[in-house]
KEVO-370047 format. One record per residue: x, y, z of N, C-alpha, C, CB in turn. Coordinates in steps of 0.05 Angstrom, whole numbers, plus 32768, in hexadecimal, padded with zeros to 4 digits. Glycine has a CB too. Example, Ala and Ser with C-alpha at 12.3 -4.5 7.8 and 13.67 -1.06 7.14 Angstrom:
81087F8E809C80F67FA6809C81087FBE809C80E27FA780B5/81017FD3808E81117FEB808F81028001809D811A7FF48072/
This chain:
80177FE980017FF77FFC80088012802780087FDF7FEB8044/802880138016803F80318016804E802F7FF9805C80308032/805180257FE7805A802B7FC8804580367FB9806280127FB8/8029802C7FBA8011802C7FAF801480567FAF7FF380177FC5/801080617FD0800C807A7FD88018808A7FCD800F807F7FEF/803380807FD08055808A7FBA803F808F7F9A807B805E7FB2/803A807C7F9B803C807E7F78802180967F6B803380567F69/800F80867F77800380A27F76800280C57F867FEF809A7F76/800E80BB7F8E802180DF7F9E802780E67F8E803C80E57FB2/803180D47F71804880E37F62803380E37F4E806A80D67F5A/802E80D47F49801E80DD7F2E800681017F30800580BB7F27/7FFE80F77F467FF381117F578000812E7F517FF8810D7F75/802281207F56803281447F55802F813F7F36805D814C7F64/803081347F25803481387F00801681407EFA803F81167EEB/8006813B7F037FE981527F007FF581607F027FD081587F0F/7FF481707F1A7FFA818A7F2A800381A07F11801481837F43/801D81947F0C803881A07EFC801A81A07EDB8063817F7EFA/8013819D7ED68004819D7EBB7FE781AD7EC47FFF817A7EAE/7FD581AB7EDA7FC581C27EED7FD581E57EF27FC381B07F11/7FE681DD7EFE7FFA81F47EF37FF481FE7F177FED820E7ED0/7FF281ED7F287FF481FC7F3D800B81E57F457FD782037F4F/801281F57F71802B81E97F72801B81DA7F8B804B81FE7F77/800181DF7F8E7FF081D27FA57FD181C27FA57FEC81E87FB5/7FD781B37FB37FB8819C7FA77FA981A07FC27FC0816D7F9F/7F8B81A67FC47F8281A07FDF7F6481947FD57F8281BC7FF6/7F6681727FE47F54816E7FE77F43815E7FFC7F53816B7FD7/7F2581607FEC7F13815D800C7F00814680047EFE817E8019/7EFE81417FEC7EF281217FE17EFB81087FF07EFD811A7FC1/7EE181097FFE7EE580EF800C7EF580D17FF67EC180E78015/7EF080D97FE97EFF80BD7FD37F0D80BF7FC67EF380AF7FC1/7F1E80DC7FCD7F3080E17FBA7F4A80ED7FD27F2480F87F9F/7F3B80EC7FE87F5380EE7FF87F5980D07FFB7F4F80FF8015/7F4180BF80047F468099800B7F5E80927FF97F2780808000/7F52809E7FD97F6E80847FCA7F8A809A7FC77F6280747F9C/7F8480B07FD37FA980C07FD27FB380B47FE77FAF80E67FD7/7FA980BA80057FB180B8801A7FB5809380257F9D80CA8028/7F9D808B801F7F95807980317F878075804E7FA680708032/7F7C808D80547F798096806D7F528099805E7F9280B78078/7F45808280757F22807980727F14808D80867F198054807F/7F2680A7809B7F0E80B380AA7F0080CD80917F1B80C380CE/7EE880D2809D7EDF80DC80977EDF80F6809E7ED480D28096/7EF480FD809F7EFF812580AA7F168124809B7F0A812F80D5/7F1B812D808A7F2F8130807A7F41814780687F278124806F/7F5A8151806A7F58815F80487F75816680537F3C817F803A/7F82815D80317F9A815B802B7FA0816C80247FA0814C801F/7FB68179801A7FCA818380047FE0817780067FD1819F8004/7FE681737FE57FF7816E7FDE800881867FD27FF1815C7FD2/801F81847FD6803A81937FC78052818D7FB3804781997FD9/805B818E7FAA8075818A7F9B808681787FB0808581A97F93/808C817D7FBF809D81707FD0808581627FF480BA818E7FD6/8078817180038067816680138056815B800E80608170801F/80458157801E802C81418021801D8144803A803681238020/8005815780447FFD816280607FEB8150805E7FF481818066/7FDD814B80747FC58149806E7FB7814580857FC08136805C/7F97815680957F948167809F7F85815080B27F8A817F8091/7F7D815480C17F5D814E80D07F57814980F47F52812F80C1/7F48813A81017F48814E81207F4F813B812F7F2A815E812E/7F458141814C7F548127815A7F43810781527F53812D8182/7F2D8103814D7F1980F9814F7F2A80DA81457F008109813E/7F3980E6812F7F4080C881147F5F80D281147F2C80CB80E9/7F7480EA812A7F8A80F4812D7F9B80D081227F8F81058151/7F9780BF81447FAA80A681397FA7809881217FA98091814A/7F88809381147F84808080FA7F8B809080E77F68807380F4/7F9580B380DF7FA180B580D87FBE80B080D37F9A80BE80DB/7FC780B880DF7FE680A780F47FEA808C80EF7FE280A48119/7FD6808080E37FDB805D80E37FDD805580CB7FC5804A80F0/7FCC806580AE7FBC8062809F7FD6807680907F9A806980A4/7FE4808F808E7FE780A480797FFF80A980817FD580BC8077/800D80968083802E80A2808E804180B780828040808C808D/803480A6805A804180C7804C803580DF8052803F80CB802B/802280DC806A801980F480698022810E807A800480EF806C/802B81238080802D81328099800F814180A38045814A8093/8009813180C37FED813E80CB7FF5815480E07FD6812880D8/7FE5816080D17FD2818780D77FBE817580E87FBB81A180B0/7FC2818181027FA4818781107F9A819481127F9D8186811F/7F79819481087F6681AA80FA7F5181A081127F5C81A780D2/7F4181BB81077F2781B8811E7F0C81A181117F1581DF8123/7EFD81A381227EDF818A81177ED0818B81007EC5818C8128/7ED281AD81027EB981B780EE7EC781C380D97EA381CD80FB/7EB781C880C97EBE81C880AA7EC081E180A27EAA81BB8097/7EC981F780BC7ECC821780B47EE9822280A67EC9822880D0/7EED820D80947F0F820880947F23822880AB7F1B820B8064/7F22822280B07F37823F80C97F45822980CC7F28825480EF/7F50821380C37F6A820980C87F7F81FE80A77F6281ED80DF/7F6F820680997F83820A807D7F86821D806D7F8081FB806A/7F7C823980787FA0824D80747FB7824480767FA782638086/7FBD823C80A07FD8823080A27FE5821C809C7FDC822E80B0/7FCF821280967FDD81F980877FE181F580687FCE81E18090/7FDB820880567FDB820D80417FF2822480437FC082118037/7FF182328052801782478051802B8235805D801B826A806B/80278220807280428218807B80498207806A8044820D8095/802F81FA804B804381FD8037805681FD8023804581FE8038/8054821E802D806E822A80178057822D7FFE8091820E800D/8045822E7FEF803A822C7FD2803182487FCF802182137FCC/802F824C7FB88026825D7FAB7FFC82687F9D803A82547F99/8000824F7F8C7FEC823D7F867FD882207F817FEE82417F7F/7FC382257F8D7FC482127F9E7F9E820E7F917FD0821B7FC3/7FA481F57F847F8981ED7F727F7681DB7F927F9581D07F4E/7F5781D87F847F3B81CA7F917F3481B77F7A7F1F81E27F97/7F2381B67F8E7F1581A67F817F0081B77F7A7F0F818F7F8F/7EF881C07F697EE981CA7F5E7EC881D17F607EF181C17F51/7EC781A57F657EAE81947F657EA3819E7F857EB6816E7F61/7EBA818E7F927EBF818A7FA77EAA81A17FC57EDF818D7FA1/7EBD81BB7FBC7EC481D37FCC7EA381E07FC37EE781E87FBF/7E9B81EC7FCF7E8F82067FD47E8982197FCC7E93820E7FDC/7E79822D7FBE7E87824F7FB37E8F82567FC97E73826B7FA5/7E7982517FE97E7F826180047E99825780127E66825E801A/7EA48240800B7EB68229800F7ED4823B80057EAC82097FFA/7EC182377FF37EE382497FDB7EEB82667FDE7EDC824D7FB2/7ED082727FDD7ECD82947FE97EE3829A80087EA3829A7FF3/7EE6828D801A7EE2828B80347F03828980317ECC82748042/7F0A826E80207F2A8268801F7F35827D80157F358250800F/7F2F828380017F43829D7FED7F4382BA7FF77F3582A17FCA/7F2E82B9800E7F2D82D680107F4082D380357F0382E7800E/7F4682C280377F5082C480587F7282B9804E7F3982A88076/7F7D82A680317F9082AD80297F9482C380187F96829D8023/7F8B82CE80117F9A82E780057F9082FF800D7F9A82E87FE8/7F83830080267F88832380367F958314805B7F57833E803A/7FA78301804D7FB582F580667FD6831180717FC382CC8058/7FCE8322807C7FE6833E808180088329808F7FD4835E80A5/7FFE8307809A801782FD80A4802C82F7808E801182E480B4/801282E48078802D82D88065801B82E08046803682AA806B/803082DA8030802982D68015800E82D18012803882C3800A/7FFB82DF7FFB7FE882D47FEC7FEA82C07FE67FE482DD7FDC/7FD782B57FE27FD582977FD67FBD829A7FBD7FCA827C7FF2/7FCA82917FAC7FA682877FA27FA0826E7F9E7F9B82917F86/7F84826B7F987F75824E7F917F6F82497F767F5A824B7F9E/7F69822F7F707F6C822E7F4C7F4C82187F567F9782187F36/7F3E821B7F497F2382077F487F2681EF7F387F0A82157F3C/7F2581DF7F327F2D81D07F257F1481C47F1E7F4181C47F30/7F1D81BC7F057EF4819C7EF67EFD818A7F0F7EF7817B7EC2/7F16817B7F057F2081667F0C7F31816B7F127F2181557F01/7F3481517F2F7F57814A7F347F5A81307F347F6681537F52/7F62812C7F517F6281127F4F7F5480F67F4E7F6C81117F5B/7F3880FF7F4A7F1F80F07F3E7F2980D87F1F7F07810E7F33/7F3880EB7F107F4680ED7EFF7F6080CA7EF47F51810A7F0C/7F6E80D77F0D7F7980BA7F187F7780A47F1E7F7F80B87F23/7F5380A27F307F50808F7F367F3A80757F217F4A80977F4D/7F3D808E7F0D7F34807E7EF77F3A80647EF57F3A80887EE2/7F4E80577EEA7F6080407EE47F6F802D7F027F7A804F7ED1/7F5D80237F0D7F5C80047F207F787FFE7F1E7F477FE67F13/7F837FFD7F3D7F8F7FE67F427F877FD07F437F977FE77F52/7FA47FBC7F4E7F967F9C7F4F7F907F9C7F6D7FAD7F7E7F46/7F917FAB7F7E7F857FAC7F957F5E7FB67F997F9A7FC17FA3/7F637FC97F8C7F487FD47F827F397FBF7F6A7F507FF37F74/7F417FB37F647F297FA17F527F2E7F8E7F5C7F277F9B7F33/7F4A7F807F757F367F687F817F257F747F8E7F417F537F93/7F1B7F867F9B7F0E7F9D7FAB7EF57F967FA17F177FBD7FA6/7EF27FA07F827ED37F9F7F7A7ECF7F867F687EC97FBB7F68/7ED77F737F647ED77F5A7F587ECC7F487F7A7EFB7F527F47/7ED07F4B7F897EC77F487FA27EAA7F407FB57ECE7F5C7FA7/7EA77F687FAE7E8E7F737FAE7E737F717F947E977F8C7FB2/7E877F687F807E727F5C7F607E6D7F4B7F6C7E7C7F537F3E/7E777F2F7F787E747F207F7A7E637F117F917E857F1F7F75/7E557F1B7F9F7E4E7F227FBC7E307F227FA97E5E7F447FD0/7E447F3E7F9E7E157F4A7F967E0D7F367F767E0F7F847F85/7E207F317F6F7E167F167F5F7E0B7EFC7F627E267F0F7F55/7E197EF97F817E037EEC7F8C7DE17EE77F957E0B7EEB7F97/7DF67F027FA27DCF7F157FAB7DC27F0B7F957DCA7F417FA9/7DC47F0D7F7F7DB47F197F667DA87F027F5E7DC47F277F4E/7DC37EEB7F607DAF7ED37F557D9C7EC47F6E7DC57EB97F46/7D967ED27F827D857ECD7F997D657EDA7F927D957EDC7FB4/7D667EE97F787D4D7EFB7F777D347EE77F707D517F147F60/7D3C7ED17F5C7D1F7EBA7F597D137EAD7F677D207EA77F4C/7D277EAC7F817D167E9F7F9D7D0A7EB17FB07D287E8E7FB0/7D197ECA7FB17D077EDC7FBE7CED7EE47FBE7D0F7EEC7FBD/7CED7EED7FA37CCF7F077F977CB87EE77F8A7CDE7F2B7F6B/7CA47EF47FA37C8E7EE57F977C7A7EF57F947C857ED07FA5/7C577EEC7F887C4E7F117F7F7C4A7F0C7FA57C237F1D7F61/7C467F2B7FA27C357F347FC37C497F437FDC7C287F137FD4/7C6E7F337FDA7C7F7F3A7FDF7C857F577FD47C8C7F287FDA/7C877F647FF07C8F7F867FE97CA47F877FD57C9C7F988004/7CA77FA17FD27CC87FB17FC57CD57FAC7FD77CCD7FD37FBF/7CD27FBB7FEB7CE07FBD80007CEC7FAD801C7CD77FCB8005/7CE47F98800D7CE17F7D801C7CEE7F68800F7CC57F758020/7CFB7F6A7FF57D077F607FE37D1F7F707FF47CFF7F657FC3/7D2D7F847FEB7D3C7F9F7FEC7D467F96800E7D237FC27FE7/7D347F9380167D467F9480337D507F6C802E7D297FA0805B/7D417F5B80237D4F7F3D80297D667F3680177D397F258024/7D5D7F4C80017D827F4D7FEE7D947F6280007D827F5F7FC4/7D917F7080147DA97F8280247DB57F6E80327D9F7F9A803A/7D9C7F5C80377DA87F4180567DBE7F3D80477D947F1B8060/7DB27F2980367DC27F1780237DE87F2580197DA97F148003/7DE37F3180157E027F4D80087E107F4780247DF87F7E8002/7E067F5180397E097F5280507E1B7F41806A7DF67F538051/7E0B7F31805E7E187F0B80677E2C7EFD805D7E047EF58061/7E237F0580457E3E7F0180357E5F7F0D80327E357F058020/7E4F7F1F803B7E727F36804A7E737F4F80437E957F2D803E/7E5A7F5B802E7E5D7F7980297E607F8280447E447F87801B/7E787F9780497E707FAC804E7E567FC080577E787FAE8040/7E4D7FBC80447E377FC9803E7E2B7FD480217E3A7FD9804C/7E1C7FE880197E097FD980047E127FFA7FF47DE07FCD800E/7E297FFC7FD47E25800A7FC47E1880207FC87E1F80007FB6/7DF080227FC87DDE802F7FC57DC880227FDD7DD8802F7FA6/7DB4802B7FD27D9580277FE87D8C80037FCF7D6D80557FE3/7D917FF97FD67D877FD07FBB7D6F7FE67FAA7D697FA07FD6/7D747FEA7F997D557FF97F877D4F7FD77F7B7D5D801C7F61/7D327FD47F8E7D137FCC7F737D027FCB7F767D0D7FB77F65/7CFD7FC97F577CE67FE57F527CD97FD07F3F7CF2800A7F41/7CBD7FD47F447CAB7FB97F3D7C977FCD7F2D7C9A7FA47F5B/7C887FBA7F187C6B7FC77F077C787FED7EF67C477FCE7F2B/7C5D7FFB7EFD7C65800E7EF57C7B801C7F067C5180197EF0/7C8B80197F1B7C9E80277F257CB280197F1D7C9D802C7F3F/7CB580067F077CD280077EFF7CD780177EEB7CDD7FF07EF7/7CCB80277ED97CCD80417ECA7CD780507ED07CBE804D7EC5/7CE580577EF67CF0806E7F0A7D0780517F027CDE807A7F33/7D2080677EF07D35805F7EF87D4480557F0B7D3B80697EF5/7D45805E7F2A7D4880697F3B7D33806F7F577D5080797F2F/7D2480567F4F7D1280537F637D1A80487F787CFF80497F5D/7D0280537F857D0E804A7FAF7CF980377FAD7D0880677FD4/7D09801E7FBF7CFC80007FCE7CD9800F7FD77D167FF47FF6/7CC0800B7FD17CA580157FD77C9A7FFE7FE97C93801B7FBC/7C807FFD7FF77C6E7FEA800A7C6E7FD17FEC7C467FFD8018/7C677FE07FDA7C587FDB7FC07C597FB47FB87C697FF17FA4/7C3A7FA27FBD7C4A7F887FB77C4B7F7D7F9B7C3F7F717FC8/7C627F807F9B7C607F5E7F777C547F507F707C6D7F477F71/7C4F7F5B7F5B7C347F467F4F7C427F347F2F7C0E7F627F44/7C247F2F7F377C2E7F137F177C2C7F217EFD7C117EF37F0F/7C3A7F2A7EEE7C3E7F377EDB7C4E7F4C7ED27C307F3A7ED8/7C627F537EF07C6E7F6E7EF47C857F6B7EDD7C797F747F16/7C967F7F7EDA7CB27F7C7EDB7CBC7F7D7EEB7CBF7F877ED0/7CCD7F837EF47CDD7F847F077CF97F8B7F027CDA7F6F7F13/7D037FA87F0B7D237FAB7F097D2D7FA87F207D2D7FC37EFF/7D4C7F997F387D5A7F9B7F3F7D6D7F9D7F387D587F947F47/7D727FB97F4A7D917FC87F517D9C7FCE7F617D967FDB7F4C/7DC07FBC7F687DC57FBE7F797DE77FBA7F787DB37FAF7F86/7DEC7FC97F987E1A7FB77F907E137FB87FA97E447FCB7F80/7E2D7FAA7FB37E3D7FAB7FCB7E597FBC7FD97E437F947FCB/7E567FC57FE97E6F7FCF7FE47E7E7FC87FFF7E6E7FEF7FDE/7EA17FC37FF97EA27FAC80087ECB7FC380067E957F817FF6/7EDF7FC580237EEC7FCF801D7EF17FF980157EED7FBC8010/7ED87FFF80117ECC801680027ECB800F7FE07EE080338008/7ECB80007FDB7EC97FF67FBE7EB07FEC7FB47EDB7FE17FB8/7EA07FEC7FA97E877FF27F9E7E827FE07F807E8680147F99/7E6B7FC67F8E7E627FC87F657E477FCC7F5E7E677FA77F51/7E2F7FC37F4A7E247FC97F3E7E217FB87F307E287FDA7F37/7DFD7FB57F337DF27FA47F207DDC7F9D7F1B7DFA7F947F20/7DD27F9A7EFD7DB07F9B7EFD7DA07F877EF47DA57FAF7EEC/7D9E7F7B7EF07D827F727EED7D5D7F6F7EE57D857F737EF7/7D5D7F657ED37D437F6F7ECE7D367F557ED07D407F807EB3/7D177F487ED17D047F3A7EDF7CED7F3D7ED87D047F3E7EF4/7CDD7F277EC57CC27F2F7EC87CB87F0D7EDC7CB27F377EA3/7C9C7F1A7EE87C937F017EFE7C817EF97EF17C897F067F1C/7C867EDB7EF47C797EC17EE97C737EBB7ECB7C607EC07EF5/7C6C7EA57EC27C847E907EB67C907E907E967C767E717EB8/7C6B7EA57E967C747EAF7E7D7C747ECC7E6D7C697EA37E72/7C857ED67E697C8C7EF67E6C7C7E7EF97E597CA87F047E6B/7C6D7F1B7E507C557F247E437C667F247E2D7C447F407E4D/7C5E7F2F7E127C607F3A7DFC7C787F567DFB7C437F407DF5/7C6D7F687E127C757F7D7E1D7C967F797E2A7C5F7F847E31/7C967F717E397CB37F6B7E507CB97F577E387CAD7F587E7A/7CB97F4F7E2E7CC07F367E197CE17F547DFB7C887F267DFE/7CC67F5A7DF87CCB7F717DEF7CDC7F877DF37CBB7F777DF1/7CDD7F9A7E067CEC7FAF7E157D017F977E247CD67FC57E2D/7D087F837E2F7D207F777E417D2F7F727E227D197F557E5A/7D2C7F617E0A7D2D7F567DF27D447F7D7DE77D027F497DE1/7D337F8A7DE87D3E7FAC7DE17D537FAB7DF37D287FC97DE8/7D527FA97E0E7D697FB17E1B7D887FA17E1A7D5F7FB27E33/7D807F7F7E1E7D907F747E0E7DA47F7D7DF47D807F667E07/7D927F797DE77DA47F867DCA7DA97F9B7DDC7D947F917DA8/7DA87FA37DE07DB77FC57DD67DD37FC17DEF7D987FEF7DE0/7DD67FB07E0D7DE87FAD7E1F7DFA7F9A7DFE7DDC7F9A7E44/7DEE7F827DF77E067F747DF37E097F867DDD7E067F537DEF/7E0E7F9A7DD27E1B7F967DBF7E2E7FA47DBF7E117F977DAD/7E267FB87DE57E387FD57DED7E4B7FBA7DF27E2D7FF27E0D/7E427FA97DFE7E587F977E107E637F9A7DF87E547F757E20/7E637F7E7DE57E747F817DC97E867F927DBF7E667F837DB7/7E7F7FA97DC67E957FBC7DC07E9F7FD87DC57E957FBC7DAD/7E957FDA7DED7EA97FE47DEE7EC07FD77DF87EA57FF57DF8/7EDA7FF27DF67EFC7FE87DF57F03800B7DFD7F0D7FD87DCC/7F287FFC7E097F2F80127E0C7F3780247DF67F3D80107E1A/7F3080347DF97F3280507DDB7F1180597DCF7F48803E7DB6/7F07804F7DDD7EE7805E7DCB7EE180717DE77EC2803F7DBF/7EDB80817DDA7ECB80A17DF67EB680907DFB7EBA80CA7DE9/7EAE80A77E0E7E8780947E197E8180A17E0C7E7180927E38/7E7F80AE7DFB7E7480B37DEC7E5F809A7DDC7E8680C07DE2/7E80808F7DCF7E6C80867DB77E7680697DCC7E75808C7D8B/7E78805F7DE37E6E804D7DF27E5580457DF97E7680517E02/7E4180647E017E2A806A7E037E1B80657DDB7E2C808D7E13/7E2E80747DD07E1780637DB77E1180487DAA7E1D806C7DA0/7E23803D7DB07E2480247DB97E0080117DB27E2F80287DDB/7E0380157DD77DE680157DD57DCF802B7DD77DE080077DE5/7DD6803E7DD27DC180557DD27DBA80567DB37DCE80747DDE/7DCB804D7DA67DC780497D887DA480347D847DE880357D7C/7DAC80137D8A7D9E80027D8F7D86800B7D8E7DA37FF77DA3/7D7D80177DAE7D65801B7DBD7D5680317DA27D6C802A7DE2/7D6480407D9D7D6380607D877D5B804F7D717D8780777D7E/7D5D803D7D647D5380297D4C7D3980207D4A7D6180117D4B/7D3180137D697D1E80057D757D0580197D7F7D2B7FF67D8C/7D0980397D6F7CFC80477D797CF5805B7D9A7CF1803A7D71/7D0880537DAD7D0280547DCE7D1580687DD77D0880377DE1/7D1F80787DBE7D37808A7DCE7D31809C7DDE7D4780987DBF/7D1D80A37DE47D0F80B07DF57D0980A47E177CF880B27DE6/7D07808F7E207CFB807A7E217D2980727E377CEA80697DF8/7D38807B7E207D5580757E2D7D5F809B7E337D70805E7E0D/7D5780967E547D5C80BA7E607D7880BC7E6D7D4380C47E7F/7D8B80A07E6A7DA580A07E807DB380A37E707DAF808B7E92/7DCD80A57E7A7DEC809B7E7E7DE680777E687DF580967EAF/7DFD806B7E557DFD804A7E5B7E0C80457E767E0E80387E40/7E2080537E837E2B80507E9C7E3D80657EA77E3780387E9D/7E50805A7EBB7E5F806C7EC47E7180597ED67E5080847ED0/7E8280607EE77E9780557EE37E9580457F0A7EB1806F7ED6/7E9F80387F0B7E9680297F337EBE802B7F3C7E807FEF7F34/7EB480317F557ECF80307F5E7EC480427F897EE9804C7F3E/7ED5804A7F8C7ED6804F7FA77EBA80677FAB7EF9805B7FAF/7EAF80757F8A7E9480777F8B7E8780617F817E8C808D7F7E/7E7080667F887E58804E7F727E5980627F5F7E2F80437F7E/7E5680777F587E5E807E7F3B7E7280957F3A7E4480857F2B/7E80809D7F297EA080A57F267EA280A77F067EB7808A7F33/7EBA80AD7F007EBE80AB7EE67ED1808A7EDD7ECE80C97EDE/7ED480907EC87EBA809B7EB07EA880987EA87EB9809D7E9F/7E8F80A27EA17E7F80A27E8E7E7D808F7E777E8280B67E86/7E72808A7E6F7E60807F7E587E40808E7E507E5A805E7E61/7E5180A07E497E4380BE7E447E3F80D07E2A7E5380D17E53/7E2680D97E207E2980DE7E117E4180FA7E0D7E1080DC7E0C/7E4381037E2B7E4B811E7E287E68811C7E377E3481357E36/7E7580FC7E377E8D80F87E337E9E80F17E127E8E80E57E46/7EB181027E137ECE81057E017EDC80F47E037EDF81197E05/7EE180F07E1F7EFA80E47E227F0980C07E157EF980E67E40/7F0E80BD7E187F17809C7E097F1780937E247F3A80957DF6/7F06807B7E307F09806A7E3A7F27805A7E4A7EFD80617E2A/7F37805D7E587F5380567E5B7F5280417E6B7F65806B7E65/7F6380287E5F7F65800E7E677F64800D7E8A7F8180017E5A/7F577FF57E8D7F557FF17EB17F3B80047EBF7F767FFE7EC1/7F3080197EB37F1080217EBA7EFE80027EC37EFE80307E99/7EF180057ED37EDB7FFA7EDA7EC57FFD7EE17EDD7FF17EE3/7EAA80027EC37E9B80127EBF7E7B80047EC77EA1801C7EA3/7E6480097EC27E4C7FFE7EC17E477FF37E937E34801E7ED4/7E3B7FE57E977E287FEC7E7D7E117FE17E817E317FE27E62/7DFE7FEF7E807DE87FF47E8A7DC880007E7D7DF280017E97/7DD17FFB7E667DAE800B7E5C7D9280077E647DA680067E42/7D8880117E5B7D6080047E687D4C801A7E507D5280157E9C/7D3580147E567D21801A7E507D10801B7E5E7D1C80127E41/7D0080317E597CEB803B7E7E7CD580447E5F7CFD80667EA4/7CC180317E717CA3803E7E5A7C8780447E787C9380167E38/7C85805B7E877C75806E7E927C5780577E907C7680917E7F/7C4D804D7EAE7C3580437EA37C2C80297EA17C33804B7E8E/7C5580197E9A7C597FFC7E927C707FEF7EA77C627FFA7E70/7C867FF67EAA7C927FFB7EB27CB87FFB7EA47C877FF17EC4/7CC07FEE7EA77CEA7FF97E997CF77FCF7EA17D0880257EC4/7D037FE07E8C7D1E7FCC7E8C7D3F7FD17E8F7D1E7FC07E74/7D3F7FDB7EA17D647FCE7E9C7D7D7FBB7EA87D747FE37E9E/7D887FB17E9E7DA27F9F7E9D7DBE7FAF7EA07DA27F8E7E80/7DC97FA67EB97DE47FB87EBC7DF37FA47EC87DE47FD57ECF/7E077FA27EB87E1D7F937EC27E407FA77ECA7E217F797EA7/7E527F977ECE7E687FB07EDA7E8C7FA07ECC7E657FB07F0D/7E917FAB7EB97EAD7FA57EAD7EC07FBF7EB67EAA7FA17E88/7ED97FA87EA57EF67FBB7EB37EFB7FB17E877F177FA47EDE/7EFB7FCD7E887F077FDA7E747F237FC27E6A7F117FF97E81/7F277FB77E4A7F3B7FB47E467F457FBF7E2A7F3C7F9E7E4B/7F657FBD7E277F637FC57E0F7F577FBE7DF47F737FC67E0D/7F497F9C7DFC7F467F937DDE7F247F897DE77F627F767DD0/7F167F947E017EF77F947DFE7EF47FA47E177EE77F767DFD/7EEC7F857E297EE17F907E487EEA7F697E5F7EAC7F9B7E42/7EEC7F707E6F7EEA7F5D7E867ECD7F5A7E897EF97F677EA1/7EBE7F487E987EAE7F4C7EA07EAA7F3E7EC77E9F7F447E88/7E9E7F577EDA7EA67F557EED7E8F7F407EF37EAB7F6D7EFB/7E7B7F4C7EF37E627F4B7EF17E587F2C7EEA7E5B7F5F7EDE/7E4F7F167EEF7E4D7EF77EED7E347EEF7EEC7E597EE87F00/7E1C7F047EFD7E037EF27EFF7DF37EF37EDF7DEC7F017F1B/7DE97EE07EDE7DDA7ED37ECC7DC37EE67EC07DCF7EB97ED9/7DBA7EE57EAD7D9C7EF37EA07D8C7EE87EA57D957EF67E86/7D767EE57EAD7D717ED07EB77D517EDF7EB67D827EC77ED3/7D407EEB7EAE7D347F017EB47D197EF57EB57D397F177EA2/7D057ED77EC07CF47ED57EBD7CF47EC47EDB7CEC7ECD7EA2/7CDA7ECF7EE77CE07EC97F007CC47EAD7F077CDE7EEB7F14/7CD17E987F0D7CB47E8B7F0E7CB07E7B7F267CAE7E777EF5/7C977E767F317C887E777F4B7C767E5B7F567C727E907F47/
């Protein structure tokens, strides 16, 4: 782990040269964990060309000492009022400090900038908001990261394989979600990647439906979306089902279309393709079938320390997908007043295509 942290610090320092900053302030939990190894909930990192500081309060002092030996520790208050930051920044002797533009609020930025620019006892320090910082480097997963994700995915695969045994007419969405969560925890998950989604009947037309007391009925389509969290890393998996021995024509049509779109994407995705091009592999299939307006989200997203991170498989992403990124591939079609179908797998981007990290079969019929 120590060698890994040294490598990551070196990579960040190289990026700092590109960003034209001589200090980098990190407050995002995923970013500071990845860069320092510290897992506490109160932390600020400051990285310069030669030094690395970690600020935290009394509650986490010993934990930081153990987990982040590469960093000089700085005692800070428990509040997020930034009162300790100017001193830490001035101690580092930097002139331009990059900050996470998508993490620090405008009020925090202006407050800190005012203190750094108007301290009569120290030279003024400029703040530079950056669109992306450490998260860019987090796109490519290490062997240890992949191991944690694989293990989380295996737990999720197993729980999803039990849906056929759990779901029966009359059981509520909430009860199914709770059974799946218990299964994943009993299998070794530290927690859920997000609240388990169980959406039945017309609720399946809501991409991020929260499980309700609605009883599942024969003839329903059901979307189940869930993931495990293990050692800070996440998995993500979605399967869609029909309750009954003989799926009706509507379900067969929609499920077949979504499966065709996902298959096209899984067969075409590879390193070097842009996120926009990857998205089009599935979107073009759904659009050609007349359902362009019924696929309203992106094809997928990166997964790691956050359940949603880069790189994104989206019409908005013109960046090339790198070897070593872990992403979801999850097309869906949602029809109001009927329901929806989404099929999602977790994959690793390789030079020649993908490696599946999720292995749960796609068996959509729930017989009872």
